[in-house]
N, C-alpha and C positions, 0 to 999 in steps of 0.2 A: 521104903521099898521103891517108890518112884524115883527118889534121888539116886539110889543105888543103880537102878536101871539106866538113868540118864548118864551117870558116870561111866558105866560099862559101854554104853553106846558111844559116848565121847571118846573113850579110849580106843574103841574099834575104829572110829573115824580118824583119829590121830595116827593110828598104825597104818590105815589105808592111805592116808596122805603121805606118810613117810615112804611107803612102798612106791606110790606113784611118782613122788619127787625123785626118789633114789633111782628109779629106772630110767630117768631121762638121759643120764650120762652114757649108759650102755647103748642107747639108740643114737646119741649124738656123736660118739667117738667114730663109728664107721663113716658118718657123713663128713666129719673133719678129715679123716684119713683119705677119703675119696677126693678131697680137694677144696671143700668149702671152708672159708675162714670161720674161726670160732665165733667171732662177733656176728657174722652173718647168720650162723645157726641160731644164736640167741635172738636176733631180730626176727627170724622166721618163726621161732617159737612164740615170742610175745605177740608179734603182729598177727600170726595165724589164730592164736587164742582170742585176741581182741576182735578179730573178724567173726569168729564163732559166737562170741558173746555180744556182738553189736545189737542184735534184736532185743536182748535182755536190757542193754543200756537204754534203748529207746523206750522200752516198757517202763523203766524206772527213771525216766528223765527228770522227774520231780526232785531227785536227789541233788541235781545240779544247783537247785535253788536252796534246798534245805540243808545240805551237808557239803558245801564246796571244799571246805578245809579237809574234811575226811577223805574225799576223793583225791584231792591233790596229794595228801600224805601217803595214801595207798600207792599211787602211781609213782611219785617221786622217790619215796623211801624204799618201799618193799619191792618194787619192780626195777626201776632204773637205778636207784641208789646202790642196792646190793650188787647188781650186775657190774656197774661201772667201777665201784671200789674193788670188787673181787678181781676183775680182769687187770686193773692197774696194779694190784698187789702182786699177782703171780707173775707179772712181767719183771718184778724186782726180787722176789723171794720164792723159795720152793713151794710147790702146790700144797704139800702136806702141812707146812708151817702156816700157810695162809688159811687152810681149812681149819686147823686147830684153833687159830685165833678167832676166825669167824664163829666157830662153835663155842666160844666163850660167851655167846649170847645168852644162854640160860643163866649163867652166873651173873651177868650184867642185869638180866631181867629180875633176878631176885633182889639185887640192889635197888632197882627202880621201885619194885613193889614195897620193899621194906622202908626205904629212906625218902622216896619222893611221894608215893601214894600212902605211906604210913600204914600199911597193912601188915598183919602178922605173917611170918614165914615159918613153916614147920621145919623141924629138924630133918624130917624125912626128905623134904624137897632139897634142902641144902646138901645132905649126904648124897642124894641121888645125882646132883649136879657135879659134885666132886668125883664120884665114881665114873660118871659118863664122860667127863672131860679127860680123866686119866685113861679110860678105855679107848677114847677116840685118839689120844696121842699114840697108842699102840697100833690102832687101825691104819692111821696114815703114816706110821713109821717116821715120826717127826724128827727122830734123832739122825736120820740119813740125809746127807746133803745140806746140813744147816748153813744158812747164810743170813747174816743179820744186816738189814738195811733199814735205817730208821724210817724213811718215807714209806717203804714197803710195809713195814709193821703197822704204821699209822693208817695206811689205806686198808689193810686187813681188819684193823680195829674198827674203821669206819663201816665196813661191811657187817661186822658184828652188831654195831649200833643200829644200823638199818634193819637188821633182822630182829632186834629187840622191838623196833617199831612195828613190825609185822604182828607180833604177839600182843603187844599193848593195844594196838589199833583194832585187832580182831575181836578184842573183848568188849568193844564199845557197845554200850546200851543193853547189856545182857539182861538187866532187870528193870529197865525203864519202859515207859509207855510208847516212846517214839524210837523203836529199834529200827535202824536202817537195815533193809533187806540185804543179806550177805551177797546174793547174786548180783544185785545192782552195784554194790561197792566193788566187787571183783571186776565186773564188766568195765566200769569207768576207770578203775585202777589200771587195767590192762591197756585201755585206750590211751590213757595219759602216758603210761610207761612206754608203749610202742612209739608214741610221738617223740619222746625224749631219746629213745634208743635209735630212732631213725637218723637223728643228727649225729649220734656217736658212731653207729655202725656203717652209715652211708651205703645202703644196700644197692644203690644204682650201679655199683661196681662189681656186683656179684655175678658169678658164672651160673646163670639159671639152668643151663643145659645139664648140669650135674644132677639136678633133681629128676631128670627123665631117665637116668641110668640106674645102676645097682651099686650097692656098697657091700663090702666084705665084713660080715659079722662072724668072727671066728673062722670057720671053714665053709660058711654058707653065704651065698649071694642073696641079698635081700633088696627089693626095690627101694630106692631112696625115698620115694613118695610115701611108702608104707612106714618107714622109720620116722619121717617128718610128721605123719599123721599121728603116730604114737606119742611123739613129743608134745604136739599141740593139744590133742584131745585128752590123753591120759595124764601125762606128766605136767601139764599146766592147768587145763580147765578143771579136770576131776580133782587134781591135787589141791588146787586153790579152794574149791568148794568144800571138800572134806576137811581141809585144814582149818579154815575159818570157822566152820560149824563146830569142829571139835574143841576149839579154844573157848567157844561160848558155853559148851557143855562141861568142860573141865575147868581149867584156869590157865592163864598165860604161863605161869611158871611150870606147871605140870606138862602142858603141851610143848613147852620149850625143851624140856628134858627128853620127852619122847621123840622129838624131832632129831635128836642126835643119832637115832637109829637110821636116818637117811644115809649117812656115810657107810654104815655097816651093810645096809641093804645094797647099796651101790657096789661095794667091794665084792659081796657074795655073787651078785648078778654078773659082774665082770669076770669072776672066776668061772661061772657056769657057761655064760654065753660068749664071752670073749677069750676064754681060756687063759686068763691072767692068774698067775700063781699066787696063792695065799700063804704067807709065812705063819709060823707058830705064834709069834707075837700078835699078828693081825687077828687070828682066830681067838686067842685069849682076850684081846682087847674088845672084840665084838661081844663076847660073853659078858665082859665087865660093863660095857655100855648098856646092854640089855638089863643087867641086874640093877644098875643105877636108875634106869627108867622105871622099872617095876617098883623100886623102893620109893621113888618120888611120887608116883601116882597112887600108892597104896594108902597114904595118910593125908595128903595135901587137901585142904578143904576148898570148896568152890568160893572164890573171893568175889565180893561185889564189884561191879564193873567200874572202870575208870572213866576219865573225861574225854578220851579220844578213841578212834577206831580205824582199822584197815587190815591189810594182809600182805604176805611176802612171797618171794619167789626164790628158789634155789638156783644157783648159777650153773650153767653148763660149763664143762671144762674148757680152758683156754688153750690147752696144748694136747697133742695127741702122740701116742706111741712112746711116751716116756716110760722108763723102767719103774717097776713097783718100788724099787729101793729108794727112789726119790720122794716117796710119799704121795705119788700121783693117784688120787682117788676120783674116779669119774662118777659124778652124782648129779642129782636133779638140781642148780641150784642155784632156796629160801631162800646159788647161788647161787642167786643167786643166787 
């Protein structure tokens, strides 16, 4: 009974994390269209979240001595790695293609669990991954504007590998006596990620005056500072906390499949708030992703924890105003 309740709570947290991550793109797109560079939006997101979590980092400063590799992995892989690889990838290949490759992470994660950690993988989890990836291909309309660039594909695959690191690292110490506090890990991961992204984004060239104005969300003018606050507090801080805790209550492979819902949620929110049209394949694909996630979580057992830990971030979109036919899905995001 207690295990069932823990699994239900974990699933609820995973869904909450998907909603929080998925909503970041809807808030980010108006800021980008108002004139902010996409990389600057990402830096504001990560740096703002790091600032919010700084007191937590100070409270858990002992982690710097006890788990330095964990904190470095969280910041370099899950925060900076996903972001950098994703942005570099979409500069060379369509957004939809990059998203689809990045969301091969659940399939790669199953391979990690089965062949590296040598744990059993249920058929339900494998079937759920196949369905989720197929549905996601419809959501991002991957067949539109196909462009094959070897380096771009490799960069997108790098983002997927970094996202695998998020789930593997988040499962650290789930059954051990020395479990690192997830809040402390998240706080230091964001601080490290913000430091790395500062070098990449170079925010000193940003037009800060844009944050004092308003941005157009659909037909409504919304203060830019309010949108930024949503991205920082909900789509980053809350999304991280619920995401990492959900992995510890479920399993990395199950949480990975549920995370595929982020793209679906982002697409639906863009339809409602930004008035972006949803095609029939996108609606069908979203339903398929949901079915895949439900199948995966229904039978996959809670696996014992692995040797490493951390968490990930979904990338904010790097382009604005692209037609939905190009597969442009604005999401939270893990991209990254």
